[in-house]
C-alpha positions as CSV (number, residue, x, y, z in Angstrom):
1,M,0.0,0.0,0.0
2,R,1.2,3.6,-0.8
3,D,1.1,6.1,2.0
4,D,1.0,9.3,0.0
5,D,-2.0,9.6,-2.3
6,P,-5.0,7.9,-0.8
7,R,-6.7,7.6,-4.1
8,E,-4.0,5.1,-5.2
9,A,-3.6,3.2,-1.9
10,G,-5.8,0.3,-3.2
11,A,-7.2,-1.2,-6.4
12,Q,-9.6,0.9,-8.3
13,P,-12.7,0.0,-10.2
14,P,-13.8,-1.1,-12.7
15,F,-13.1,-4.7,-11.5
16,Q,-13.6,-7.9,-13.5
17,P,-17.2,-9.2,-13.2
18,Q,-17.1,-12.0,-10.7
19,Q,-19.4,-14.1,-8.6
20,Q,-18.8,-16.6,-5.8
21,E,-21.0,-18.9,-3.7
22,P,-21.4,-17.4,-0.2
23,P,-19.6,-16.8,2.0
24,G,-16.8,-16.6,-0.6
25,Q,-13.1,-17.4,-0.7
26,T,-10.2,-15.0,-0.6
27,G,-8.2,-16.9,-3.3
28,E,-10.9,-16.3,-5.9
29,L,-10.9,-12.6,-5.5
30,D,-9.6,-10.5,-8.4
31,P,-7.8,-8.4,-7.5
32,R,-6.5,-10.0,-4.3
33,P,-7.2,-8.0,-1.2
34,D,-4.5,-6.5,1.0
35,H,-4.7,-7.6,4.7
36,G,-1.5,-5.9,5.7
37,E,0.5,-9.1,5.2
38,R,3.5,-7.1,3.8
39,S,2.8,-3.7,5.3
40,Y,1.6,-3.7,8.9
41,K,4.3,-3.0,11.4
42,G,3.6,-3.6,15.1
43,S,4.9,-1.8,18.1
44,G,3.8,-3.8,21.1
45,K,0.5,-2.1,21.7
46,L,-1.2,-5.4,22.6
47,E,1.8,-7.2,24.1
48,G,0.7,-10.2,26.2
49,R,-3.0,-9.8,25.5
50,A,-5.5,-12.4,24.3
51,A,-8.2,-11.6,21.7
52,L,-11.1,-13.4,20.2
53,I,-12.0,-12.2,16.6
54,T,-15.1,-13.5,14.9
55,G,-15.2,-13.7,11.1
56,A,-11.4,-13.8,11.3
57,D,-10.9,-16.2,8.3
58,S,-10.9,-13.4,5.7
59,G,-11.4,-9.7,5.0
60,I,-11.4,-7.3,7.9
61,G,-11.2,-10.1,10.4
62,R,-8.0,-11.4,8.8
63,A,-6.4,-8.0,8.7
64,V,-7.3,-7.4,12.4
65,A,-5.9,-10.7,13.4
66,I,-2.6,-10.0,11.5
67,A,-2.3,-6.5,13.1
68,F,-3.2,-7.8,16.6
69,A,-0.6,-10.6,16.4
70,R,2.1,-8.1,15.2
71,E,1.2,-5.9,18.2
72,G,1.8,-8.9,20.6
73,A,-1.6,-10.5,21.0
74,D,-2.6,-14.3,20.9
75,V,-5.7,-14.7,18.7
76,L,-8.6,-17.1,18.6
77,I,-9.8,-17.1,15.0
78,S,-13.6,-17.7,15.0
79,Y,-15.1,-18.5,11.6
80,L,-18.1,-20.4,10.1
81,D,-16.6,-23.1,7.8
82,E,-14.1,-21.4,5.5
83,H,-11.3,-23.7,6.7
84,E,-8.7,-22.9,4.0
85,D,-8.9,-19.1,4.6
86,A,-8.9,-19.6,8.4
87,R,-5.7,-21.7,8.2
88,E,-4.1,-18.9,6.2
89,T,-5.0,-16.3,8.9
90,A,-3.5,-18.6,11.5
91,R,-0.4,-19.0,9.5
92,W,0.2,-15.2,9.6
93,V,-0.6,-15.0,13.3
94,E,2.0,-17.7,14.0
95,Q,4.5,-16.1,11.7
96,A,4.3,-13.1,14.0
97,G,5.3,-15.3,16.9
98,R,1.8,-15.4,18.6
99,K,-0.5,-18.3,19.3
100,A,-3.4,-18.9,16.9
101,V,-6.4,-21.1,17.8
102,L,-8.9,-22.0,15.2
103,M,-12.6,-22.7,16.1
104,A,-15.3,-23.2,13.4
105,G,-19.0,-22.8,14.1
106,D,-22.1,-20.5,13.8
107,V,-21.9,-17.4,16.1
108,G,-25.7,-17.2,15.7
109,D,-25.9,-20.1,18.2
110,P,-25.6,-19.0,21.8
111,S,-24.0,-22.2,23.0
112,H,-21.3,-21.9,20.4
113,C,-20.6,-18.4,21.6
114,K,-20.1,-19.6,25.2
115,Q,-17.8,-22.3,23.8
116,L,-15.7,-19.7,22.0
117,V,-15.1,-17.7,25.2
118,E,-14.4,-20.9,27.2
119,R,-11.8,-22.0,24.6
120,A,-10.1,-18.7,24.6
121,I,-9.7,-18.8,28.5
122,R,-8.5,-22.4,28.2
123,E,-5.9,-21.7,25.6
124,F,-4.7,-18.3,26.6
125,G,-5.5,-18.1,30.4
126,R,-7.0,-14.7,30.0
127,F,-9.5,-12.6,27.9
128,D,-8.7,-9.1,27.0
129,V,-10.2,-8.2,23.6
130,L,-13.4,-9.2,21.9
131,V,-13.9,-8.2,18.3
132,N,-17.4,-8.9,17.1
133,N,-16.8,-8.8,13.4
134,A,-18.7,-11.8,11.8
135,A,-21.4,-10.7,9.4
136,Y,-23.9,-12.0,6.9
137,Q,-25.6,-10.1,4.0
138,M,-27.5,-10.7,0.8
139,T,-28.9,-8.4,-1.7
140,F,-32.7,-8.1,-2.4
141,K,-34.6,-5.9,-4.9
142,S,-38.0,-6.1,-3.1
143,L,-39.4,-6.7,0.3
144,D,-41.3,-9.8,-1.1
145,E,-37.9,-11.4,-1.7
146,I,-36.9,-11.4,2.0
147,S,-38.1,-14.5,3.8
148,E,-38.6,-14.7,7.6
149,A,-35.7,-17.2,7.7
150,E,-33.4,-14.8,5.9
151,W,-34.3,-12.0,8.3
152,D,-33.8,-14.2,11.3
153,K,-30.4,-15.5,10.0
154,T,-29.1,-12.0,9.4
155,F,-30.1,-10.9,12.8
156,R,-28.7,-14.0,14.6
157,T,-25.4,-13.7,12.8
158,N,-24.9,-9.9,12.9
159,I,-26.4,-8.6,16.2
160,H,-27.6,-11.5,18.4
161,S,-24.1,-13.0,18.3
162,M,-22.7,-9.8,19.7
163,F,-25.1,-10.1,22.7
164,Y,-24.3,-13.7,23.2
165,L,-20.5,-13.2,23.0
166,S,-20.4,-10.1,25.1
167,K,-22.5,-11.7,27.9
168,A,-20.2,-14.7,27.9
169,A,-17.0,-12.6,27.8
170,V,-17.6,-9.8,30.2
171,P,-17.4,-11.9,33.3
172,Q,-13.9,-13.0,32.2
173,M,-12.7,-9.5,31.5
174,K,-10.6,-7.3,33.8
175,P,-10.5,-3.4,33.8
176,G,-8.7,-2.3,30.7
177,S,-10.3,-4.9,28.5
178,T,-12.1,-3.8,25.4
179,I,-15.0,-4.8,23.0
180,V,-14.8,-3.7,19.4
181,N,-17.9,-4.2,17.2
182,T,-18.1,-3.9,13.4
183,T,-21.0,-1.8,12.2
184,S,-21.2,-0.2,8.9
185,I,-21.9,3.0,6.9
186,N,-25.3,1.3,6.5
187,A,-26.0,2.2,10.1
188,K,-26.7,5.8,9.0
189,S,-26.9,5.6,5.3
190,P,-28.8,2.3,4.6
191,N,-28.7,0.7,1.2
192,P,-32.3,-0.4,0.4
193,T,-31.2,-3.5,-1.4
194,L,-29.3,-4.6,1.9
195,L,-32.4,-4.0,4.1
196,P,-31.8,-6.9,6.7
197,Y,-28.1,-6.3,6.8
198,A,-28.4,-2.5,7.1
199,T,-31.0,-2.8,9.9
200,T,-28.7,-5.0,12.0
201,K,-25.9,-2.4,11.4
202,G,-28.0,0.3,12.9
203,A,-28.8,-2.0,15.8
204,I,-25.0,-2.6,16.4
205,A,-24.3,1.0,16.6
206,N,-27.0,1.4,19.3
207,F,-25.9,-1.7,21.1
208,T,-22.4,-0.4,21.2
209,A,-23.4,3.0,22.6
210,G,-25.6,1.4,25.3
211,L,-23.2,-1.4,26.3
212,A,-20.4,1.1,26.7
213,Q,-22.4,2.9,29.3
214,L,-23.4,-0.3,31.0
215,L,-19.8,-1.5,31.2
216,A,-17.9,1.7,32.0
217,G,-18.2,1.1,35.7
218,K,-16.3,-2.2,35.2
219,G,-13.4,-0.4,33.4
220,I,-14.3,-2.2,30.1
221,R,-14.6,0.0,27.0
222,V,-16.9,-0.7,24.1
223,N,-16.6,0.9,20.6
224,C,-17.5,0.2,17.0
225,V,-15.9,0.6,13.6
226,A,-18.1,1.6,10.7
227,P,-16.5,0.5,7.3
228,G,-17.7,1.9,4.0
229,P,-17.2,-0.4,0.9
230,I,-14.3,-2.8,1.6
231,W,-12.9,-5.4,-0.8
232,T,-13.6,-8.8,0.7
233,P,-15.0,-12.1,-0.3
234,L,-18.4,-10.9,1.0
235,I,-18.8,-8.7,-2.0
236,P,-18.8,-11.1,-5.1
237,S,-20.6,-13.7,-3.0
238,T,-23.5,-11.5,-2.1
239,M,-23.8,-8.8,-4.8
240,P,-24.7,-8.9,-8.5
241,A,-21.9,-8.8,-11.0
242,D,-22.6,-5.2,-12.2
243,A,-22.4,-4.0,-8.6
244,V,-19.1,-5.8,-8.1
245,K,-17.6,-4.3,-11.2
246,K,-18.1,-0.7,-9.9
247,F,-17.8,-1.5,-6.2
248,G,-16.5,1.5,-4.2
249,K,-16.6,4.0,-7.2
250,N,-19.3,5.9,-5.2
251,T,-16.8,7.1,-2.6
252,P,-15.0,10.5,-2.8
253,L,-11.7,8.6,-3.0
254,G,-13.1,6.6,-5.9
255,R,-12.3,3.1,-4.8
256,P,-13.1,0.5,-2.2
257,G,-11.1,0.2,1.0
258,Q,-8.7,-2.6,1.6
259,P,-9.0,-4.7,4.8
260,A,-5.5,-3.5,5.9
261,E,-6.8,0.1,6.0
262,L,-9.3,-0.9,8.8
263,A,-6.9,-2.8,11.0
264,P,-5.1,0.3,12.6
265,V,-8.5,1.6,13.9
266,Y,-9.2,-1.7,15.6
267,V,-5.7,-1.7,17.2
268,L,-6.3,1.9,18.4
269,L,-9.7,0.9,20.0
270,A,-8.3,-2.2,21.5
271,C,-5.2,-0.7,23.1
272,G,-4.6,1.9,25.9
273,D,-4.1,4.7,23.4
274,S,-7.9,5.0,23.3
275,S,-8.4,5.0,27.0
276,Y,-10.9,7.9,27.0
277,I,-12.9,6.6,24.0
278,T,-15.9,4.5,24.7
279,G,-19.4,4.3,23.1
280,A,-17.8,5.7,19.9
281,M,-18.4,4.9,16.3
282,I,-15.3,5.4,14.0
283,P,-16.1,5.8,10.3
284,V,-13.7,4.3,7.7
285,T,-15.6,5.1,4.6
286,G,-13.3,6.6,1.8
287,G,-14.9,9.9,2.4
288,R,-18.6,9.1,2.4
289,P,-20.1,11.1,5.2
290,M,-21.7,9.7,8.4
291,L,-23.2,12.7,10.1
């Protein structure tokens, strides 16, 4: 990634028309996304800490896992069933000299969420950072296309899981621990073709603000990151080919963000540098406003 002209720091549309089966595979993306594999430099901001990151097999989750490991954290990589991508994330974590633990399963299941926290405690002996990042989306042209099952799945994956995991994790957290949730620009600027997804992202922003106030007395901070269009396997596996071709063109910077461009914000919110930030939403949108 370049560090001078932000318009040229990542691949620019138009992209090759491409489609994948959900949830998508990193290796099939063209162009390949940048997760900071070659660029992220750590400085010990999370030294000795233990983190659980959901949706850490690819995209933003992989970039955050790489950054956290290079900052000194051990990482539990939570993912649905994308085993090849998850093993690649683990390889980068281990290359940074940190412990990587893989655990597949559905975060929409409250029992699995409890097992994730229990596994993290068993493997690391502590629990410092929870990153609620897993997400599911599909595109719909009309309300009639959205089934009750689809609505329920989207809510279970995107927002119910955050409640399940936070409830399980907080009793294991000491003062100074942090929770970082992934919301979206859709929280304030909803795309009508992403109605179920956008609705959950608004709920995540509200959940973050309320939970931050609830946990401040325990010394636990809660914040969220609001990405704009980010180039991940989720895009060609959930959007029509014409939308993929011009993905990110509608930002002032004229391109989608790369996962690596999100990771520093998660590091900031997870470490002590943000000790007076809680209940906040940090936009990373390529210039699209969130007012």
